[in-house]
C-alpha positions as CSV (number, residue, x, y, z in Angstrom):
1,M,24.7,-23.9,49.0
2,A,22.3,-26.9,49.1
3,T,22.2,-29.1,46.0
4,A,18.9,-29.5,44.2
5,G,16.1,-31.9,45.2
6,T,17.2,-31.6,49.0
7,S,14.0,-31.3,51.3
8,D,15.9,-29.5,54.4
9,P,16.4,-25.6,53.9
10,P,20.0,-24.5,54.2
11,A,21.1,-22.8,57.4
12,W,22.8,-19.9,55.9
13,L,19.1,-18.5,54.9
14,T,18.0,-15.4,56.2
15,E,14.3,-15.6,58.0
16,A,12.8,-13.8,55.1
17,E,14.5,-16.2,52.6
18,M,13.6,-18.9,54.8
19,G,10.2,-18.2,54.5
20,M,10.3,-17.7,50.7
21,W,11.9,-21.2,50.3
22,Q,9.0,-22.7,52.2
23,A,6.3,-21.1,50.0
24,F,8.3,-21.8,47.0
25,R,7.9,-25.7,47.7
26,N,4.3,-25.2,48.7
27,G,3.4,-23.5,45.6
28,S,1.9,-20.6,47.5
29,V,2.2,-16.8,47.5
30,Y,5.1,-15.4,49.9
31,D,3.6,-11.9,50.9
32,L,5.5,-9.3,52.8
33,R,3.0,-6.4,52.4
34,T,2.1,-4.6,55.6
35,G,-1.3,-3.5,54.5
36,D,-0.4,0.2,54.3
37,G,-0.5,1.7,50.6
38,E,2.2,4.3,51.2
39,V,4.7,1.9,52.6
40,D,4.1,-1.0,50.4
41,D,4.1,1.0,47.0
42,P,7.2,-0.4,45.4
43,H,7.8,2.9,43.5
44,G,7.6,4.9,46.4
45,Q,10.6,6.5,48.7
46,H,9.7,4.6,51.9
47,P,12.6,1.9,52.7
48,W,11.9,-1.4,52.9
49,G,14.0,-3.1,55.7
50,P,15.9,-6.6,56.0
51,E,12.7,-8.1,57.2
52,R,11.5,-7.6,53.4
53,S,14.4,-8.4,51.7
54,V,15.7,-11.4,49.8
55,R,19.1,-11.9,48.0
56,A,19.0,-12.2,44.3
57,R,21.4,-15.4,44.1
58,V,18.8,-17.3,46.4
59,V,15.8,-16.3,44.3
60,A,18.3,-17.5,41.3
61,W,19.1,-20.8,43.1
62,L,15.4,-21.5,43.7
63,L,14.8,-20.9,40.0
64,L,17.5,-22.7,38.4
65,H,17.7,-25.7,41.0
66,R,14.1,-26.0,42.0
67,P,14.0,-27.9,45.3
68,P,11.1,-30.3,45.1
69,G,7.6,-29.5,46.1
70,V,5.7,-30.3,49.4
71,G,2.9,-33.2,49.6
72,G,2.9,-33.6,45.4
73,R,2.7,-29.9,45.3
74,L,3.9,-27.8,42.2
75,S,6.7,-26.0,43.3
76,C,6.8,-22.0,42.0
77,L,7.9,-18.7,43.0
78,K,5.0,-16.2,43.8
79,L,6.3,-13.1,45.6
80,R,4.2,-10.2,46.9
81,G,6.0,-7.1,48.5
82,V,9.4,-8.4,48.3
83,Q,12.9,-6.6,47.8
84,I,15.3,-8.5,45.8
85,T,18.8,-7.2,46.3
86,D,22.0,-7.4,44.0
87,V,21.5,-8.4,40.5
88,L,18.9,-11.0,39.8
89,D,21.0,-12.9,36.9
90,V,19.6,-16.3,35.4
91,A,21.2,-15.7,32.1
92,G,21.1,-18.8,29.7
93,G,19.4,-20.9,32.4
94,T,16.3,-23.1,32.2
95,V,13.6,-21.8,34.6
96,A,10.9,-24.5,35.0
97,P,8.6,-23.2,37.5
98,Y,6.1,-20.6,37.2
99,V,7.5,-16.8,38.4
100,E,5.1,-14.3,39.5
101,L,6.4,-11.2,41.3
102,K,3.8,-8.5,42.1
103,Q,4.5,-5.1,43.9
104,C,8.1,-6.2,44.4
105,R,11.5,-4.1,44.5
106,L,14.5,-5.2,42.5
107,E,17.5,-3.2,43.6
108,Q,19.4,-3.7,40.6
109,E,19.1,-4.9,37.1
110,V,17.4,-7.9,35.9
111,L,19.4,-10.2,33.4
112,I,17.6,-13.0,31.4
113,P,19.3,-13.1,28.0
114,K,18.8,-16.5,26.4
115,A,17.1,-17.9,29.5
116,R,14.3,-20.2,28.9
117,F,10.9,-19.7,30.8
118,T,7.5,-21.2,31.1
119,T,5.9,-17.9,32.2
120,L,7.4,-14.8,33.5
121,R,5.3,-12.2,35.2
122,L,6.7,-8.9,36.7
123,V,3.6,-6.6,37.4
124,D,3.5,-3.8,39.6
125,C,7.3,-3.8,40.1
126,S,10.3,-1.3,40.3
127,V,13.2,-2.8,38.3
128,P,16.0,-0.7,37.4
129,R,16.7,-2.3,33.9
130,L,15.5,-5.5,32.1
131,A,18.2,-7.2,29.9
132,G,16.3,-10.1,27.9
133,D,17.8,-10.5,24.6
134,R,16.9,-13.5,22.9
135,V,14.8,-14.8,25.9
136,Y,12.5,-17.5,25.3
137,T,8.9,-17.9,27.0
138,E,6.4,-21.1,26.3
139,G,3.7,-18.6,27.7
140,D,3.3,-14.7,28.6
141,L,5.7,-12.4,29.6
142,D,4.0,-9.8,31.7
143,L,5.2,-6.7,32.5
144,S,2.3,-4.5,33.1
145,R,2.4,-1.3,35.7
146,C,6.2,-2.0,35.9
147,R,8.8,1.1,36.3
148,F,11.8,0.6,34.4
149,Q,14.3,3.3,35.4
150,R,17.0,2.3,32.6
151,G,15.1,0.9,29.8
152,V,14.1,-2.6,28.8
153,R,15.7,-4.5,26.3
154,L,14.3,-7.7,24.3
155,T,16.1,-8.1,21.1
156,G,15.4,-11.0,19.4
157,A,13.3,-12.4,22.2
158,H,10.6,-15.3,21.2
159,I,7.2,-15.0,23.4
160,G,5.0,-17.9,22.9
161,G,2.0,-16.3,24.5
162,D,1.2,-12.7,25.2
163,L,3.7,-9.5,25.8
164,L,2.2,-7.1,28.3
165,F,3.1,-3.5,28.7
166,N,-0.1,-2.2,30.0
167,Q,0.3,0.9,32.2
168,A,3.8,0.3,32.4
169,V,6.7,3.7,32.5
170,V,9.8,3.0,30.7
171,F,12.6,5.7,30.9
172,R,15.6,5.6,28.3
173,D,18.8,3.5,28.5
174,R,22.2,5.0,27.7
175,R,21.3,4.3,23.8
176,G,18.3,6.5,23.9
177,N,15.7,3.6,23.7
178,S,13.2,3.0,26.1
179,I,12.3,-0.5,24.8
180,A,14.4,-2.2,22.4
181,A,12.8,-5.1,20.7
182,D,14.2,-5.3,17.1
183,G,13.7,-8.7,15.9
184,L,10.8,-9.4,18.7
185,S,8.5,-12.4,17.9
186,V,5.0,-12.6,19.7
187,G,2.6,-15.7,19.5
188,Q,-0.2,-13.8,20.2
189,D,-1.0,-10.0,21.1
190,L,1.5,-7.3,22.2
191,Q,-0.6,-5.0,24.5
192,A,1.1,-1.7,25.5
193,E,-1.9,0.1,26.7
194,L,-1.5,3.4,28.4
195,L,2.3,2.9,28.1
196,E,4.6,5.9,28.8
197,S,7.6,5.8,26.9
198,H,10.3,8.3,27.5
199,G,13.0,7.6,24.7
200,Q,12.6,5.6,21.6
201,L,10.5,2.5,21.0
202,S,12.0,0.4,18.6
203,L,10.6,-2.6,16.9
204,H,12.5,-3.1,14.0
205,G,11.4,-6.1,12.1
206,A,9.2,-7.2,14.9
207,T,6.4,-10.0,14.4
208,V,3.0,-10.1,16.3
209,G,0.8,-13.1,15.8
210,G,-2.2,-10.9,17.0
211,S,-3.0,-7.6,17.6
212,F,-0.5,-4.6,18.5
213,S,-2.4,-2.4,21.0
214,L,-1.2,1.1,21.7
215,R,-4.3,2.4,23.0
216,G,-3.9,5.5,25.2
217,C,-0.1,5.5,25.1
218,K,2.1,8.4,25.7
219,L,5.2,8.2,23.9
220,A,8.0,10.8,24.0
221,N,11.5,11.1,22.6
222,P,12.5,14.5,22.9
223,Y,16.1,13.1,22.6
224,G,16.1,12.0,18.9
225,Q,14.2,12.0,15.7
226,R,11.5,9.3,16.7
227,A,9.3,8.1,19.6
228,L,8.2,4.9,17.7
229,D,10.1,3.3,15.0
230,A,8.8,0.0,13.7
231,P,9.9,-0.3,10.2
232,Q,9.1,-4.0,8.3
233,M,6.8,-5.0,11.3
234,T,4.5,-7.7,10.6
235,V,1.1,-7.6,12.8
236,E,-1.4,-10.5,11.9
237,R,-4.6,-8.3,12.8
238,T,-4.7,-4.7,14.0
239,L,-2.3,-1.7,14.7
240,Y,-4.5,0.3,17.4
241,M,-3.1,3.7,18.1
242,T,-6.5,4.9,19.7
243,P,-7.9,6.2,23.1
244,A,-7.9,3.7,26.4
245,S,-10.4,3.8,29.2
246,L,-8.9,4.8,32.5
247,A,-11.3,2.7,34.4
248,D,-9.7,0.1,36.7
249,R,-11.9,-2.8,35.9
250,L,-12.1,-2.4,32.1
251,L,-10.3,-5.1,30.5
252,P,-7.6,-4.7,27.6
253,G,-9.3,-4.0,24.4
254,Q,-12.5,-3.5,26.0
255,T,-14.8,-0.6,24.6
256,P,-15.2,1.9,27.5
257,A,-19.0,2.7,28.7
258,R,-20.4,6.0,28.1
259,G,-19.2,8.9,30.1
260,S,-16.0,7.2,31.4
261,R,-12.7,8.9,31.2
262,V,-10.6,8.2,28.3
263,Q,-6.9,8.9,27.2
264,R,-5.9,9.1,23.7
265,F,-3.0,8.2,22.2
266,E,-0.4,10.9,21.9
267,C,3.1,10.9,20.2
268,Q,5.7,13.4,20.8
269,G,8.3,12.7,18.0
270,G,8.6,11.0,14.7
271,I,6.6,7.7,14.0
272,R,8.1,5.3,11.3
273,L,6.3,2.3,10.2
274,D,7.9,1.7,7.0
275,D,7.3,-1.3,4.9
276,G,5.0,-2.7,7.6
277,L,2.2,-5.5,6.9
278,F,-1.1,-5.1,8.9
279,G,-3.7,-7.8,8.3
280,D,-6.7,-5.9,8.9
281,A,-5.9,-2.5,9.8
282,V,-4.0,0.3,11.0
283,D,-6.4,2.6,13.2
284,M,-5.6,5.9,14.4
285,D,-9.0,7.4,15.4
286,G,-8.2,10.2,17.8
287,A,-4.5,10.1,17.8
288,R,-2.4,13.1,18.4
289,C,1.0,13.3,17.0
290,V,3.3,16.4,18.2
291,L,6.0,16.4,15.2
292,E,9.2,19.0,15.2
293,S,9.6,20.7,11.5
294,D,12.1,18.1,10.7
295,Q,10.0,14.9,12.1
296,E,7.1,13.0,10.3
297,M,5.1,10.3,10.4
298,S,5.9,7.8,8.1
299,L,3.8,5.1,6.2
300,R,6.2,4.3,3.5
301,R,5.2,1.1,1.5
302,V,2.8,0.0,4.3
303,R,0.6,-2.7,3.3
304,T,-3.1,-3.2,5.2
305,T,-6.6,-3.8,4.6
306,E,-7.8,-0.5,6.2
307,L,-6.2,2.7,7.1
308,R,-8.3,4.5,9.4
309,F,-6.6,8.3,9.3
310,L,-8.9,9.7,11.9
311,G,-6.6,11.5,14.4
312,E,-5.6,15.1,14.9
313,A,-3.6,16.7,12.0
314,P,-0.1,17.7,13.3
315,E,0.9,21.2,13.2
316,R,4.5,20.9,12.1
317,G,6.3,17.9,10.3
318,K,5.0,15.8,7.6
319,V,2.8,12.9,7.0
320,T,4.1,10.3,4.3
321,L,2.3,7.7,2.5
322,S,4.2,7.1,-0.7
323,G,3.9,3.5,-2.0
324,A,1.4,2.4,0.5
325,K,-1.6,0.1,-0.5
326,V,-4.7,-0.2,1.2
327,L,-8.1,-1.4,0.3
328,N,-10.3,1.0,2.3
329,L,-9.1,4.6,3.3
330,I,-11.3,6.2,6.0
331,D,-10.4,9.4,6.9
332,R,-11.6,12.9,7.9
333,S,-11.0,16.5,6.6
334,T,-9.6,17.5,9.7
335,S,-6.7,14.7,9.9
336,W,-4.6,15.8,6.9
337,P,-1.6,18.5,7.4
338,G,-1.5,21.4,5.1
339,P,0.3,22.0,1.7
340,G,3.6,20.8,1.4
341,R,3.2,18.9,4.4
342,L,1.8,15.5,3.0
343,Q,3.1,13.0,0.2
344,I,1.0,10.5,-1.3
345,G,3.3,9.6,-4.4
346,G,2.3,6.1,-5.2
347,F,-0.2,5.7,-2.3
348,S,-3.2,3.5,-3.7
349,Y,-6.5,2.5,-2.1
350,E,-9.5,0.9,-3.6
351,S,-12.4,2.8,-1.8
352,L,-12.6,6.1,0.0
353,V,-15.1,6.5,2.9
354,P,-14.7,10.0,4.4
355,L,-16.4,10.6,7.9
356,G,-18.2,13.7,8.5
357,S,-18.0,16.8,6.1
358,F,-15.4,16.3,3.2
359,P,-16.8,18.2,0.4
360,L,-15.3,17.6,-3.1
361,S,-13.6,21.1,-2.5
362,S,-11.8,20.1,0.6
363,R,-10.8,16.7,-1.1
364,L,-9.2,18.8,-4.2
365,E,-7.4,20.8,-1.6
366,W,-6.3,17.5,-0.2
367,L,-4.6,16.4,-3.5
368,A,-2.9,20.2,-4.0
369,A,-1.4,19.5,-0.6
370,A,-0.6,16.2,-1.5
371,T,1.4,17.0,-4.8
372,P,3.3,20.4,-4.3
373,E,4.8,19.4,-7.5
374,Y,2.1,18.3,-10.1
375,D,1.8,14.7,-10.2
376,P,-1.5,13.1,-12.2
377,E,-1.5,9.8,-10.7
378,P,-3.4,11.1,-7.4
379,Y,-5.9,12.7,-9.6
380,E,-6.4,10.0,-11.8
381,Q,-6.9,7.6,-9.2
382,L,-9.3,9.6,-7.0
383,A,-11.6,10.3,-10.4
384,T,-11.4,6.3,-11.1
385,I,-12.6,5.6,-7.5
386,L,-15.3,8.5,-8.1
387,R,-16.3,7.1,-11.2
388,N,-16.7,3.7,-10.2
389,G,-18.8,4.8,-7.3
390,G,-21.2,6.4,-9.7
391,Q,-20.2,10.0,-9.0
392,H,-19.5,10.7,-12.5
393,A,-19.9,14.8,-12.2
394,D,-17.3,14.5,-9.4
395,A,-14.8,12.5,-11.5
396,R,-15.3,15.3,-14.1
397,R,-14.3,17.8,-11.7
398,I,-11.4,16.0,-10.7
399,H,-10.3,15.8,-14.1
400,R,-10.6,19.5,-14.8
401,A,-8.9,20.4,-11.6
402,Q,-5.9,17.8,-13.1
403,Q,-5.9,19.8,-16.2
404,R,-5.8,23.1,-14.4
405,R,-2.4,21.9,-12.3
406,W,-1.1,20.5,-15.6
407,R,-1.7,23.9,-17.3
408,A,0.0,25.7,-14.5
409,T,3.4,23.8,-15.4
410,L,3.7,25.3,-19.0
411,P,4.8,28.5,-20.4
412,W,2.2,31.1,-20.7
413,P,1.7,31.2,-24.6
414,Q,1.0,27.1,-24.3
415,R,-0.9,27.9,-21.0
416,A,-3.2,30.3,-22.9
417,W,-3.6,28.0,-25.8
418,H,-4.6,25.0,-23.6
419,A,-7.0,27.0,-21.6
420,V,-8.8,27.9,-24.8
421,R,-8.9,24.5,-25.9
422,A,-10.4,23.5,-22.7
423,V,-13.4,25.7,-22.8
424,P,-16.4,23.2,-23.7
425,G,-17.5,23.3,-27.3
426,I,-14.6,25.7,-28.5
427,A,-13.9,23.8,-31.3
428,V,-17.2,24.4,-32.6
429,V,-17.2,28.1,-32.1
430,L,-13.8,28.7,-33.6
431,W,-14.9,27.0,-37.0
432,A,-18.0,28.9,-37.0
433,V,-16.5,32.3,-36.2
434,T,-13.6,31.4,-39.2
435,V,-16.3,30.4,-41.6
436,I,-18.5,33.6,-40.8
437,A,-15.3,35.7,-41.0
438,L,-14.4,34.5,-44.5
439,L,-18.1,34.8,-45.7
440,T,-18.1,38.6,-44.2
441,V,-14.8,39.4,-46.1
442,A,-16.1,37.9,-49.1
443,W,-19.4,39.8,-49.1
444,R,-17.7,43.2,-48.3
445,S,-15.4,42.7,-51.1
446,T,-18.0,41.8,-53.5
447,R,-20.2,44.9,-52.2
448,A,-16.9,47.0,-52.6
449,V,-16.2,45.7,-56.5
450,L,-20.1,45.8,-57.6
451,P,-20.1,49.8,-58.1
452,D,-17.1,49.5,-60.1
453,I,-18.5,46.9,-62.4
454,S,-21.8,48.9,-62.8
455,H,-19.9,51.9,-63.8
456,S,-17.4,49.9,-66.1
457,A,-18.2,46.9,-68.1
458,G,-14.2,46.9,-69.2
459,L,-12.9,45.6,-65.9
460,G,-10.9,42.3,-66.4
461,P,-10.2,39.8,-63.8
462,S,-7.1,41.5,-62.8
463,D,-8.9,44.2,-61.7
464,A,-10.8,42.7,-58.9
465,P,-9.7,43.5,-55.4
466,P,-6.8,41.5,-53.7
467,V,-8.9,39.8,-51.0
468,V,-11.5,38.3,-53.7
469,V,-8.5,37.3,-55.8
470,A,-7.0,35.5,-52.6
471,I,-10.6,34.0,-51.8
472,V,-11.1,32.7,-55.4
473,S,-7.6,31.4,-55.5
474,L,-8.1,29.6,-52.2
475,I,-11.1,27.8,-53.4
476,T,-9.8,26.8,-56.5
477,A,-6.6,25.5,-54.7
478,S,-8.7,23.7,-52.3
479,G,-11.0,22.1,-55.4
480,V,-7.7,21.3,-57.4
481,L,-6.7,19.2,-53.9
482,I,-9.5,17.6,-53.3
483,G,-10.0,16.3,-56.9
484,G,-6.6,15.1,-56.9
485,I,-7.2,13.2,-53.7
486,L,-10.4,11.8,-54.8
487,N,-8.9,10.9,-58.5
488,G,-5.9,9.0,-56.4
489,L,-8.2,7.4,-54.5
490,A,-10.1,5.9,-57.2
491,K,-7.3,4.8,-59.2
492,F,-5.7,3.1,-55.7
493,V,-9.4,1.1,-55.6
494,R,-9.5,0.1,-59.1
495,A,-5.8,-1.3,-58.8
496,R,-7.2,-3.2,-55.9
497,G,-10.1,-4.3,-57.7
498,Q,-7.7,-5.7,-60.8
499,N,-5.7,-7.4,-58.6
500,A,-8.2,-9.1,-56.6
501,S,-9.5,-10.2,-60.0
502,D,-6.2,-11.5,-61.3
503,I,-5.8,-13.7,-58.2
504,V,-9.3,-15.0,-58.6
505,Q,-8.1,-15.9,-62.3
506,V,-4.9,-17.5,-61.3
507,R,-6.7,-19.6,-58.6
508,G,-9.4,-20.9,-61.0
509,Q,-6.6,-21.8,-63.6
510,A,-4.5,-23.8,-61.0
511,D,-7.7,-25.6,-59.7
512,A,-8.6,-26.6,-63.4
513,D,-5.1,-27.8,-63.8
514,L,-5.2,-30.0,-60.7
515,I,-8.7,-31.4,-61.9
516,R,-7.2,-32.3,-65.6
517,A,-4.0,-34.2,-64.0
518,Q,-6.3,-36.1,-61.3
519,A,-8.2,-37.2,-64.6
520,E,-5.2,-38.1,-66.3
521,M,-4.1,-40.2,-63.3
522,R,-7.3,-42.2,-62.9
523,R,-7.3,-42.7,-66.9
524,A,-3.8,-44.3,-67.0
525,E,-4.7,-46.5,-63.8
526,A,-7.9,-47.6,-65.8
527,D,-5.7,-48.3,-68.8
528,M,-3.3,-50.7,-66.6
529,L,-6.2,-52.6,-65.5
530,R,-7.5,-53.2,-69.2
531,A,-4.0,-54.2,-70.0
532,R,-3.8,-56.8,-67.1
533,A,-7.1,-58.1,-68.2
534,G,-6.3,-58.2,-72.0
535,L,-8.6,-55.1,-73.0
536,P,-7.7,-52.8,-75.5
537,P,-7.1,-49.1,-73.9
538,G,-9.6,-46.9,-73.5
539,E,-10.7,-43.5,-75.5
540,P,-8.1,-40.8,-75.2
541,F,-8.8,-37.7,-72.9
542,E,-10.2,-35.1,-74.7
543,P,-8.8,-31.5,-73.6
544,D,-10.7,-28.5,-72.6
545,P,-11.2,-26.5,-76.1
546,G,-11.4,-23.5,-73.9
547,S,-7.7,-23.9,-72.4
548,A,-4.3,-25.1,-73.8
549,P,-2.3,-27.5,-71.8
550,G,0.6,-25.9,-69.7
551,N,-1.0,-22.4,-70.3
552,G,-3.6,-19.9,-69.1
553,P,-6.9,-19.3,-71.3
554,L,-6.6,-19.4,-74.5
555,A,-6.9,-15.8,-76.3
556,P,-9.7,-15.3,-78.5
557,P,-8.9,-16.0,-82.6
558,A,-7.6,-12.6,-84.1
559,L,-9.7,-10.5,-86.3
560,S,-9.0,-8.9,-89.6
561,G,-10.3,-6.9,-92.5
562,A,-13.4,-4.8,-92.2
563,D,-16.0,-7.0,-91.9
564,G,-14.0,-8.6,-88.6
565,A,-14.1,-12.3,-89.9
566,P,-11.7,-14.6,-88.0
567,T,-8.5,-15.0,-89.6
568,P,-7.8,-18.9,-90.4
569,P,-5.1,-20.4,-88.3
């Protein structure tokens, strides 16, 4: 094989390979299409002969050894309608030229693990299998409209620009995965609009620097539990699972014009987005999920600014939002599954924006469906949000519904008692009934005893009816109890007052002692100054006649005798 840098083509090249070599050096497109759409279809059954075939090793030689360009042109590989035979293997190599293959057939698999590309585009090509573990591209990896018979593997790949799977058709590999891209890193957008996936789309721990678009996708995995398995995924902007236009000239992500034909997102199999982080939103407007009884749409512990749960309610399976945290929940009453198939334990949201008719009765049914076993948290959260929004009457209805759910978990005697207590104003009614009943009994008992009193004046207290005796005893006992309580309270108050008085008196005596000590110190200092000056000492300090040194206040003189004259000391 010729060495790198040669300007002459190798003699062993076929005519088709010679044309490819020359187009590579010129940086031009090498097009072998006939113009017949049926014949040129790379996914069709029409055979392509040797005149349209090049060997995979020649393509790899051009990519890895890069013959110099002609006339200062930048060499690159641009093929149209070309068939590549054998296995195209550039594993671990550095491919500097720009690579673009359109409407080409590759007879066997493409191996690019650990290879480095600037930009790689395989558009509308037929590829048996693509293996690109830990492949690195500085620019885009474009696989739009390709058909992969045995899957795509991009585990640990790093894509500096966009990763495109728009309108691609991918069938499963021997492990059941259509696209295996665990640990994938995409610098900008991951676009898979109108993708058809027959197997599991696996994106464990993938990171997307822009948006992840699954608009108009059809995901189906009849061979396993999940059609989309993307736990711990990070998307800086929005995950779209929404309809896409089928218009040919509509750009990816562009809003379709009124009246244009659209295809909605459809998933046959489970979805797992657990522990995902989505910066702007998770948009499920118009999505349709077909689940089996043992499958679920799982969004456990998802973090996002906005959840647009606006799809079609699955007829079977479960929807799980346990532990998810969103700021805005936008939903429809027809988007949620029935009782026992919705789990929202620990699901928190700060604002609620229902679209269409979503009355409070339907919202209560939604809470009941989400909590097969009583859980107060969803009720309290919804009541708080309604109350913060000024809907106090609806918040009270939510609270009453919560109390009814709680009472349903109690034994029937407690249930009956709490049901009676929950009646508005029941406490006042019960006290009124009790007082009226006691007065009625007392009045009837008094009327019953009055005739006997009028006929016999010799009746004593023991002759009164038992009911009257009981009422009188109850009133007497109540009076004694109340009197004892009041007496104890008065003693307590007096004791606290006496203690406060004693504390004030002790504090006053301490302050007086301190003042006298300070005066003595000043007098001693004055005597020292006088002695130094040769003067006699000053007058001695006269103690306070109302107190004795070292003691508390002096006691008043004792009284003696009938006239109360003071006894001399």
